[in-house]
C-alpha beads as a LAMMPS data file, in Angstrom:
LAMMPS data file: protein, C-alpha beads

391 atoms
390 bonds

1 atom types
1 bond types

-500.0 500.0 xlo xhi
-500.0 500.0 ylo yhi
-500.0 500.0 zlo zhi

Masses

1 110.0

Atoms # bond

1 1 1 -489.326 135.574 331.490
2 1 1 -488.548 135.325 327.795
3 1 1 -484.897 134.717 328.658
4 1 1 -485.835 131.831 331.000
5 1 1 -488.065 130.332 328.271
6 1 1 -485.266 130.566 325.778
7 1 1 -482.749 129.111 328.363
8 1 1 -485.306 126.200 328.973
9 1 1 -485.648 125.479 325.309
10 1 1 -481.900 125.420 324.778
11 1 1 -481.587 122.951 327.739
12 1 1 -484.370 120.776 326.315
13 1 1 -482.590 120.881 322.894
14 1 1 -479.284 120.052 324.529
15 1 1 -480.766 117.146 326.367
16 1 1 -482.512 115.787 323.397
17 1 1 -479.235 115.899 321.349
18 1 1 -477.427 114.284 324.210
19 1 1 -479.916 111.536 324.376
20 1 1 -479.875 111.025 320.557
21 1 1 -476.099 110.989 320.402
22 1 1 -475.852 108.342 323.172
23 1 1 -478.495 106.217 321.416
24 1 1 -476.619 106.417 318.192
25 1 1 -473.246 105.423 319.909
26 1 1 -474.854 102.458 321.744
27 1 1 -476.706 101.166 318.652
28 1 1 -473.534 101.448 316.628
29 1 1 -471.649 99.603 319.237
30 1 1 -474.147 96.823 319.372
31 1 1 -474.103 96.579 315.433
32 1 1 -470.307 96.262 315.552
33 1 1 -470.719 93.576 318.281
34 1 1 -473.073 91.592 316.028
35 1 1 -470.679 92.157 313.070
36 1 1 -467.777 90.770 315.210
37 1 1 -469.687 87.548 315.880
38 1 1 -470.360 87.127 312.190
39 1 1 -466.757 87.803 311.359
40 1 1 -465.458 85.355 313.836
41 1 1 -467.980 82.691 312.651
42 1 1 -466.852 83.029 309.145
43 1 1 -463.114 83.072 309.998
44 1 1 -463.531 80.061 312.158
45 1 1 -465.414 78.183 309.468
46 1 1 -462.572 78.905 307.070
47 1 1 -459.868 77.941 309.479
48 1 1 -461.428 74.750 310.709
49 1 1 -462.305 73.237 307.243
50 1 1 -459.537 70.596 307.623
51 1 1 -459.263 70.581 311.381
52 1 1 -462.767 69.641 312.507
53 1 1 -461.620 66.218 313.758
54 1 1 -458.818 67.836 315.803
55 1 1 -461.011 70.387 317.340
56 1 1 -463.577 67.792 318.217
57 1 1 -460.975 65.626 319.804
58 1 1 -459.659 68.522 321.932
59 1 1 -463.126 69.546 323.249
60 1 1 -464.526 66.000 323.464
61 1 1 -463.266 65.721 326.995
62 1 1 -465.752 67.740 329.131
63 1 1 -463.128 68.434 331.829
64 1 1 -460.776 69.844 329.248
65 1 1 -463.572 72.121 327.955
66 1 1 -464.422 73.188 331.432
67 1 1 -460.884 74.345 332.155
68 1 1 -460.424 75.871 328.732
69 1 1 -463.376 78.086 329.461
70 1 1 -462.138 78.870 332.956
71 1 1 -458.498 79.706 332.003
72 1 1 -459.392 81.702 328.956
73 1 1 -461.983 83.770 330.818
74 1 1 -459.495 84.349 333.723
75 1 1 -456.980 85.638 331.217
76 1 1 -459.469 87.846 329.362
77 1 1 -461.430 88.669 332.582
78 1 1 -464.581 88.692 330.647
79 1 1 -466.994 85.811 330.455
80 1 1 -468.958 87.661 327.908
81 1 1 -465.978 87.511 325.508
82 1 1 -465.498 83.827 326.010
83 1 1 -469.131 82.852 325.627
84 1 1 -469.609 85.054 322.550
85 1 1 -466.535 83.530 320.909
86 1 1 -467.818 80.052 321.815
87 1 1 -471.249 81.012 320.369
88 1 1 -469.501 82.088 317.096
89 1 1 -467.632 78.820 316.892
90 1 1 -470.687 76.809 317.518
91 1 1 -472.638 78.864 314.911
92 1 1 -469.838 78.142 312.417
93 1 1 -470.033 74.343 313.143
94 1 1 -466.505 74.222 314.378
95 1 1 -467.589 73.086 317.826
96 1 1 -470.673 71.010 318.637
97 1 1 -473.247 72.163 321.142
98 1 1 -472.375 69.143 323.333
99 1 1 -468.643 69.961 323.475
100 1 1 -469.216 73.764 323.909
101 1 1 -471.351 73.558 327.128
102 1 1 -468.374 72.743 329.423
103 1 1 -466.530 75.736 327.984
104 1 1 -469.358 78.084 328.963
105 1 1 -469.610 76.457 332.512
106 1 1 -465.956 77.069 332.962
107 1 1 -466.373 80.632 331.827
108 1 1 -468.825 81.314 334.589
109 1 1 -466.152 80.399 337.122
110 1 1 -463.311 82.295 335.381
111 1 1 -465.283 85.585 335.299
112 1 1 -465.158 85.704 339.071
113 1 1 -461.505 86.456 339.103
114 1 1 -462.071 90.308 338.718
115 1 1 -463.857 90.769 341.973
116 1 1 -461.362 88.530 343.739
117 1 1 -458.409 90.495 342.542
118 1 1 -460.055 93.760 343.398
119 1 1 -460.565 92.399 346.946
120 1 1 -456.762 91.821 347.170
121 1 1 -456.194 95.611 346.787
122 1 1 -457.483 96.054 350.501
123 1 1 -454.507 93.886 351.791
124 1 1 -453.041 96.847 353.596
125 1 1 -456.358 97.671 355.407
126 1 1 -456.706 95.150 358.031
127 1 1 -460.289 96.149 359.099
128 1 1 -461.620 96.148 355.444
129 1 1 -459.467 93.225 354.051
130 1 1 -461.538 90.377 355.485
131 1 1 -464.889 91.787 354.259
132 1 1 -463.458 92.578 350.895
133 1 1 -462.268 89.039 350.364
134 1 1 -465.569 87.630 351.521
135 1 1 -467.339 89.922 349.026
136 1 1 -465.029 89.064 346.142
137 1 1 -465.090 85.299 346.732
138 1 1 -468.734 85.012 347.245
139 1 1 -469.182 85.353 343.498
140 1 1 -466.545 82.517 343.164
141 1 1 -468.279 80.164 345.369
142 1 1 -471.751 80.689 343.837
143 1 1 -470.488 79.707 340.364
144 1 1 -468.258 76.840 341.669
145 1 1 -471.051 75.237 343.628
146 1 1 -473.411 75.656 340.643
147 1 1 -470.810 73.976 338.397
148 1 1 -470.403 71.188 340.999
149 1 1 -474.204 70.688 340.916
150 1 1 -474.729 70.839 337.204
151 1 1 -471.645 69.581 335.609
152 1 1 -472.105 65.861 336.572
153 1 1 -475.717 66.119 335.440
154 1 1 -474.542 67.501 332.173
155 1 1 -471.760 64.925 331.634
156 1 1 -473.939 61.871 332.516
157 1 1 -477.377 62.945 331.363
158 1 1 -477.011 66.089 329.101
159 1 1 -479.346 67.941 331.288
160 1 1 -478.641 71.414 330.061
161 1 1 -478.200 70.375 326.283
162 1 1 -481.476 68.553 326.072
163 1 1 -483.403 71.254 328.062
164 1 1 -482.005 74.083 325.930
165 1 1 -482.792 72.230 322.674
166 1 1 -486.250 71.542 323.871
167 1 1 -486.788 75.261 324.503
168 1 1 -485.241 76.473 321.235
169 1 1 -487.170 74.016 319.121
170 1 1 -490.509 74.487 321.094
171 1 1 -490.593 78.182 320.537
172 1 1 -488.946 78.116 317.063
173 1 1 -486.386 80.843 317.728
174 1 1 -483.574 79.340 315.648
175 1 1 -482.321 81.670 312.907
176 1 1 -480.392 79.059 310.882
177 1 1 -481.606 75.526 310.397
178 1 1 -479.672 72.537 311.792
179 1 1 -477.431 71.988 314.674
180 1 1 -474.236 72.454 312.571
181 1 1 -474.735 76.035 311.842
182 1 1 -475.837 75.617 308.229
183 1 1 -478.558 77.602 306.661
184 1 1 -479.192 81.323 306.394
185 1 1 -481.047 84.161 307.745
186 1 1 -481.823 87.418 306.150
187 1 1 -480.845 89.834 308.831
188 1 1 -477.177 88.760 308.904
189 1 1 -476.862 89.570 305.286
190 1 1 -476.244 93.180 306.164
191 1 1 -472.901 92.180 307.377
192 1 1 -472.238 89.433 304.878
193 1 1 -470.557 91.488 302.119
194 1 1 -468.199 93.296 304.562
195 1 1 -467.195 90.207 306.478
196 1 1 -466.410 88.127 303.405
197 1 1 -464.428 90.955 302.045
198 1 1 -462.403 91.231 305.253
199 1 1 -461.707 87.403 305.308
200 1 1 -460.850 87.301 301.614
201 1 1 -458.570 90.328 301.893
202 1 1 -456.780 89.675 305.181
203 1 1 -457.167 85.872 305.555
204 1 1 -459.049 83.898 308.166
205 1 1 -456.328 84.254 310.850
206 1 1 -456.061 87.970 310.778
207 1 1 -459.935 88.271 310.419
208 1 1 -460.347 86.045 313.480
209 1 1 -458.071 88.132 315.613
210 1 1 -459.699 91.328 314.196
211 1 1 -463.144 89.852 315.214
212 1 1 -461.985 89.035 318.781
213 1 1 -460.467 92.523 319.282
214 1 1 -463.583 94.052 317.947
215 1 1 -465.819 91.960 320.139
216 1 1 -463.733 92.641 323.269
217 1 1 -463.616 96.395 322.563
218 1 1 -467.410 96.593 322.011
219 1 1 -468.168 94.866 325.197
220 1 1 -465.768 96.951 327.303
221 1 1 -466.914 100.221 325.470
222 1 1 -470.685 99.483 326.033
223 1 1 -470.046 98.418 329.695
224 1 1 -468.091 101.543 330.551
225 1 1 -470.305 103.892 328.621
226 1 1 -473.498 102.501 330.292
227 1 1 -471.899 102.525 333.633
228 1 1 -471.459 106.263 333.421
229 1 1 -475.004 106.732 332.283
230 1 1 -476.521 104.356 334.913
231 1 1 -474.359 104.958 337.879
232 1 1 -472.602 108.206 337.116
233 1 1 -473.356 111.053 339.758
234 1 1 -475.593 108.691 341.781
235 1 1 -472.676 106.437 342.840
236 1 1 -472.779 107.866 346.420
237 1 1 -476.336 106.943 346.770
238 1 1 -475.994 103.726 344.995
239 1 1 -476.159 101.505 348.165
240 1 1 -479.254 103.233 349.492
241 1 1 -481.182 102.875 346.209
242 1 1 -480.120 99.323 345.309
243 1 1 -479.829 97.420 348.565
244 1 1 -483.071 98.330 350.286
245 1 1 -484.248 94.713 350.268
246 1 1 -483.086 91.435 348.808
247 1 1 -485.480 91.519 345.864
248 1 1 -484.395 95.032 344.935
249 1 1 -480.805 93.965 345.173
250 1 1 -481.376 91.010 342.952
251 1 1 -483.363 92.959 340.379
252 1 1 -480.755 95.923 340.344
253 1 1 -478.031 93.386 339.776
254 1 1 -479.967 91.880 336.945
255 1 1 -480.928 95.097 335.231
256 1 1 -477.504 96.889 335.552
257 1 1 -475.608 93.865 334.224
258 1 1 -478.084 93.279 331.453
259 1 1 -477.571 96.781 330.178
260 1 1 -473.846 97.002 330.923
261 1 1 -473.129 93.489 329.542
262 1 1 -470.334 92.888 332.107
263 1 1 -470.913 90.923 335.399
264 1 1 -467.173 91.652 336.204
265 1 1 -467.857 95.347 336.193
266 1 1 -471.024 95.262 338.358
267 1 1 -469.855 92.690 340.948
268 1 1 -466.763 94.707 341.234
269 1 1 -468.822 97.555 342.487
270 1 1 -469.856 95.372 345.451
271 1 1 -466.372 94.771 346.920
272 1 1 -465.735 98.386 348.187
273 1 1 -469.250 98.785 349.481
274 1 1 -468.960 95.511 351.666
275 1 1 -465.290 96.296 352.600
276 1 1 -466.349 99.691 354.043
277 1 1 -469.359 98.237 355.798
278 1 1 -471.903 100.195 353.754
279 1 1 -473.584 96.937 352.475
280 1 1 -473.891 93.584 354.208
281 1 1 -472.469 90.595 352.422
282 1 1 -475.917 88.834 352.315
283 1 1 -477.484 91.634 350.201
284 1 1 -474.260 91.988 348.102
285 1 1 -474.597 88.236 347.274
286 1 1 -478.212 88.755 346.281
287 1 1 -476.987 91.535 343.873
288 1 1 -474.353 89.140 342.522
289 1 1 -477.020 86.436 341.794
290 1 1 -478.958 88.998 339.748
291 1 1 -475.819 90.024 337.905
292 1 1 -475.291 86.375 336.939
293 1 1 -478.672 86.244 335.274
294 1 1 -478.079 89.646 333.626
295 1 1 -474.708 88.617 332.121
296 1 1 -476.488 85.947 329.970
297 1 1 -477.968 88.677 327.811
298 1 1 -474.571 89.100 325.889
299 1 1 -474.653 85.412 324.820
300 1 1 -478.353 85.689 323.833
301 1 1 -477.505 88.771 321.788
302 1 1 -474.509 87.071 320.109
303 1 1 -476.701 84.047 319.188
304 1 1 -479.420 86.170 317.481
305 1 1 -479.955 85.056 314.002
306 1 1 -477.441 82.400 314.234
307 1 1 -477.854 78.502 314.222
308 1 1 -480.182 76.556 316.475
309 1 1 -477.137 75.124 318.295
310 1 1 -475.700 78.663 318.978
311 1 1 -478.986 79.832 320.396
312 1 1 -479.273 76.675 322.460
313 1 1 -475.789 77.328 323.888
314 1 1 -476.931 80.940 324.824
315 1 1 -479.939 79.343 326.489
316 1 1 -477.550 76.823 328.389
317 1 1 -475.772 79.961 329.791
318 1 1 -479.156 81.234 330.997
319 1 1 -480.294 77.965 332.314
320 1 1 -477.053 77.491 334.264
321 1 1 -477.347 80.720 336.123
322 1 1 -480.988 80.469 336.544
323 1 1 -480.669 77.026 338.227
324 1 1 -477.986 78.536 340.521
325 1 1 -480.368 81.354 341.473
326 1 1 -483.177 79.031 342.189
327 1 1 -481.019 76.783 344.394
328 1 1 -479.143 79.545 346.298
329 1 1 -481.654 82.335 346.377
330 1 1 -485.086 80.619 346.826
331 1 1 -484.172 77.534 348.946
332 1 1 -483.722 78.510 352.679
333 1 1 -480.459 77.674 354.460
334 1 1 -478.826 76.548 351.136
335 1 1 -478.338 80.126 350.296
336 1 1 -476.134 80.469 353.413
337 1 1 -473.567 77.991 351.965
338 1 1 -471.661 80.320 349.512
339 1 1 -471.831 83.173 352.018
340 1 1 -470.349 80.947 354.827
341 1 1 -467.581 79.721 352.514
342 1 1 -466.739 83.304 351.453
343 1 1 -466.662 84.488 355.049
344 1 1 -464.291 81.632 355.955
345 1 1 -462.061 82.526 353.109
346 1 1 -461.970 86.136 354.306
347 1 1 -460.936 85.011 357.838
348 1 1 -458.229 82.680 356.666
349 1 1 -456.814 85.255 354.234
350 1 1 -456.773 87.865 356.885
351 1 1 -454.609 85.617 359.108
352 1 1 -452.348 84.347 356.230
353 1 1 -452.296 87.104 353.579
354 1 1 -450.417 84.815 351.120
355 1 1 -453.519 82.449 350.966
356 1 1 -455.533 84.948 348.867
357 1 1 -452.793 85.268 346.097
358 1 1 -452.121 81.441 346.264
359 1 1 -455.927 80.889 345.760
360 1 1 -456.013 83.180 342.699
361 1 1 -452.873 81.598 341.113
362 1 1 -453.856 77.973 341.745
363 1 1 -457.669 78.061 341.116
364 1 1 -457.753 80.230 337.947
365 1 1 -454.353 79.458 336.333
366 1 1 -452.193 76.697 337.698
367 1 1 -454.965 74.119 338.282
368 1 1 -456.688 74.400 334.890
369 1 1 -453.534 74.523 332.964
370 1 1 -452.154 71.444 334.755
371 1 1 -455.370 69.411 334.310
372 1 1 -455.613 70.417 330.661
373 1 1 -452.002 69.191 330.174
374 1 1 -452.309 65.901 331.911
375 1 1 -455.741 65.170 330.263
376 1 1 -454.176 65.533 326.885
377 1 1 -451.056 63.451 327.847
378 1 1 -453.330 60.666 329.200
379 1 1 -455.256 60.557 325.882
380 1 1 -452.178 60.304 323.614
381 1 1 -451.114 56.611 324.383
382 1 1 -454.616 55.415 323.568
383 1 1 -454.561 57.278 320.178
384 1 1 -451.114 55.970 319.375
385 1 1 -452.308 52.341 320.112
386 1 1 -455.225 52.783 317.624
387 1 1 -452.828 53.890 314.904
388 1 1 -450.701 51.007 315.405
389 1 1 -453.505 48.482 315.135
390 1 1 -454.690 50.131 311.827
391 1 1 -451.197 49.913 310.388

Bonds

1 1 1 2
2 1 2 3
3 1 3 4
4 1 4 5
5 1 5 6
6 1 6 7
7 1 7 8
8 1 8 9
9 1 9 10
10 1 10 11
11 1 11 12
12 1 12 13
13 1 13 14
14 1 14 15
15 1 15 16
16 1 16 17
17 1 17 18
18 1 18 19
19 1 19 20
20 1 20 21
21 1 21 22
22 1 22 23
23 1 23 24
24 1 24 25
25 1 25 26
26 1 26 27
27 1 27 28
28 1 28 29
29 1 29 30
30 1 30 31
31 1 31 32
32 1 32 33
33 1 33 34
34 1 34 35
35 1 35 36
36 1 36 37
37 1 37 38
38 1 38 39
39 1 39 40
40 1 40 41
41 1 41 42
42 1 42 43
43 1 43 44
44 1 44 45
45 1 45 46
46 1 46 47
47 1 47 48
48 1 48 49
49 1 49 50
50 1 50 51
51 1 51 52
52 1 52 53
53 1 53 54
54 1 54 55
55 1 55 56
56 1 56 57
57 1 57 58
58 1 58 59
59 1 59 60
60 1 60 61
61 1 61 62
62 1 62 63
63 1 63 64
64 1 64 65
65 1 65 66
66 1 66 67
67 1 67 68
68 1 68 69
69 1 69 70
70 1 70 71
71 1 71 72
72 1 72 73
73 1 73 74
74 1 74 75
75 1 75 76
76 1 76 77
77 1 77 78
78 1 78 79
79 1 79 80
80 1 80 81
81 1 81 82
82 1 82 83
83 1 83 84
84 1 84 85
85 1 85 86
86 1 86 87
87 1 87 88
88 1 88 89
89 1 89 90
90 1 90 91
91 1 91 92
92 1 92 93
93 1 93 94
94 1 94 95
95 1 95 96
96 1 96 97
97 1 97 98
98 1 98 99
99 1 99 100
100 1 100 101
101 1 101 102
102 1 102 103
103 1 103 104
104 1 104 105
105 1 105 106
106 1 106 107
107 1 107 108
108 1 108 109
109 1 109 110
110 1 110 111
111 1 111 112
112 1 112 113
113 1 113 114
114 1 114 115
115 1 115 116
116 1 116 117
117 1 117 118
118 1 118 119
119 1 119 120
120 1 120 121
121 1 121 122
122 1 122 123
123 1 123 124
124 1 124 125
125 1 125 126
126 1 126 127
127 1 127 128
128 1 128 129
129 1 129 130
130 1 130 131
131 1 131 132
132 1 132 133
133 1 133 134
134 1 134 135
135 1 135 136
136 1 136 137
137 1 137 138
138 1 138 139
139 1 139 140
140 1 140 141
141 1 141 142
142 1 142 143
143 1 143 144
144 1 144 145
145 1 145 146
146 1 146 147
147 1 147 148
148 1 148 149
149 1 149 150
150 1 150 151
151 1 151 152
152 1 152 153
153 1 153 154
154 1 154 155
155 1 155 156
156 1 156 157
157 1 157 158
158 1 158 159
159 1 159 160
160 1 160 161
161 1 161 162
162 1 162 163
163 1 163 164
164 1 164 165
165 1 165 166
166 1 166 167
167 1 167 168
168 1 168 169
169 1 169 170
170 1 170 171
171 1 171 172
172 1 172 173
173 1 173 174
174 1 174 175
175 1 175 176
176 1 176 177
177 1 177 178
178 1 178 179
179 1 179 180
180 1 180 181
181 1 181 182
182 1 182 183
183 1 183 184
184 1 184 185
185 1 185 186
186 1 186 187
187 1 187 188
188 1 188 189
189 1 189 190
190 1 190 191
191 1 191 192
192 1 192 193
193 1 193 194
194 1 194 195
195 1 195 196
196 1 196 197
197 1 197 198
198 1 198 199
199 1 199 200
200 1 200 201
201 1 201 202
202 1 202 203
203 1 203 204
204 1 204 205
205 1 205 206
206 1 206 207
207 1 207 208
208 1 208 209
209 1 209 210
210 1 210 211
211 1 211 212
212 1 212 213
213 1 213 214
214 1 214 215
215 1 215 216
216 1 216 217
217 1 217 218
218 1 218 219
219 1 219 220
220 1 220 221
221 1 221 222
222 1 222 223
223 1 223 224
224 1 224 225
225 1 225 226
226 1 226 227
227 1 227 228
228 1 228 229
229 1 229 230
230 1 230 231
231 1 231 232
232 1 232 233
233 1 233 234
234 1 234 235
235 1 235 236
236 1 236 237
237 1 237 238
238 1 238 239
239 1 239 240
240 1 240 241
241 1 241 242
242 1 242 243
243 1 243 244
244 1 244 245
245 1 245 246
246 1 246 247
247 1 247 248
248 1 248 249
249 1 249 250
250 1 250 251
251 1 251 252
252 1 252 253
253 1 253 254
254 1 254 255
255 1 255 256
256 1 256 257
257 1 257 258
258 1 258 259
259 1 259 260
260 1 260 261
261 1 261 262
262 1 262 263
263 1 263 264
264 1 264 265
265 1 265 266
266 1 266 267
267 1 267 268
268 1 268 269
269 1 269 270
270 1 270 271
271 1 271 272
272 1 272 273
273 1 273 274
274 1 274 275
275 1 275 276
276 1 276 277
277 1 277 278
278 1 278 279
279 1 279 280
280 1 280 281
281 1 281 282
282 1 282 283
283 1 283 284
284 1 284 285
285 1 285 286
286 1 286 287
287 1 287 288
288 1 288 289
289 1 289 290
290 1 290 291
291 1 291 292
292 1 292 293
293 1 293 294
294 1 294 295
295 1 295 296
296 1 296 297
297 1 297 298
298 1 298 299
299 1 299 300
300 1 300 301
301 1 301 302
302 1 302 303
303 1 303 304
304 1 304 305
305 1 305 306
306 1 306 307
307 1 307 308
308 1 308 309
309 1 309 310
310 1 310 311
311 1 311 312
312 1 312 313
313 1 313 314
314 1 314 315
315 1 315 316
316 1 316 317
317 1 317 318
318 1 318 319
319 1 319 320
320 1 320 321
321 1 321 322
322 1 322 323
323 1 323 324
324 1 324 325
325 1 325 326
326 1 326 327
327 1 327 328
328 1 328 329
329 1 329 330
330 1 330 331
331 1 331 332
332 1 332 333
333 1 333 334
334 1 334 335
335 1 335 336
336 1 336 337
337 1 337 338
338 1 338 339
339 1 339 340
340 1 340 341
341 1 341 342
342 1 342 343
343 1 343 344
344 1 344 345
345 1 345 346
346 1 346 347
347 1 347 348
348 1 348 349
349 1 349 350
350 1 350 351
351 1 351 352
352 1 352 353
353 1 353 354
354 1 354 355
355 1 355 356
356 1 356 357
357 1 357 358
358 1 358 359
359 1 359 360
360 1 360 361
361 1 361 362
362 1 362 363
363 1 363 364
364 1 364 365
365 1 365 366
366 1 366 367
367 1 367 368
368 1 368 369
369 1 369 370
370 1 370 371
371 1 371 372
372 1 372 373
373 1 373 374
374 1 374 375
375 1 375 376
376 1 376 377
377 1 377 378
378 1 378 379
379 1 379 380
380 1 380 381
381 1 381 382
382 1 382 383
383 1 383 384
384 1 384 385
385 1 385 386
386 1 386 387
387 1 387 388
388 1 388 389
389 1 389 390
390 1 390 391
């Protein structure tokens, strides 16, 4: 009995130490994440001192901003990284809130590439391939349709910008005064000495690259670490616990993605479950909608103690996904549209396998790059005409 008591005490002590060590690791990763935002903001501020007009000109076209966000996120395979970098740029005053919003909208489309690529891995399994593609592209169509709904409203009426500014000013959550990123806040001073030393020692370019690498590493580390803690040994029972009903699927998608800070990771879990028939695509789609809300936590965390514009941008990310959920989760029949399109993509891709790869190449890389290029070319003649008149 004494031996059992000693064994129990040792196990409790081991569990306590394990929890404590995990907590320290996660807190350290989050602090490094916040430091990377501060470092990028300072580096961008130093770099863009004389290039403010050029950056404004590039991002002034909302279509260019949209495709910059899409293309960069497709390359990084992380909307959290893209939105966090954009938040840092807005906080530094390098990009205005108005110009940054299309980048965030594009990032929401770009992040869907991960689950789509994973679905292509089932190409050799005929029975599973169709379902895998449908599951992977359901995330695509949700975000594409939400952008098609909100992007015109934003371009014409600044719907998201005005709503987010109204919220941030109403509840007084801005850390730095003004929309240009100026002003100070006490908490960020714990990183100030370190970030200023890094920028002054290595220069703004190297410091910016270091900040991006640190940001990306922190997000990936936190997502993988918490994936092991949250899922771990219960992976085999995952579908039974999570997908019991649509509200539970939505809630679990929100919670897991909020903690793991990676919608790419959580939505990628869905593809194998749908492909093997363990989960219906309808419930998987409900999980994905929850994940889209959960992924906004990263931008909100990045914007903490930053400027009013940076916090408003993080709220834009939340409002975008929240609007999509309201439309495609709560409105009857409308919720079937993304699922229908995804199923059709699955059927077409099963018949012509090349369609899936062509879709990824065109939608995520060729189309945005081409449109960015031609948009810039179209604007050059107008600029040169203005110079001639002034001369």
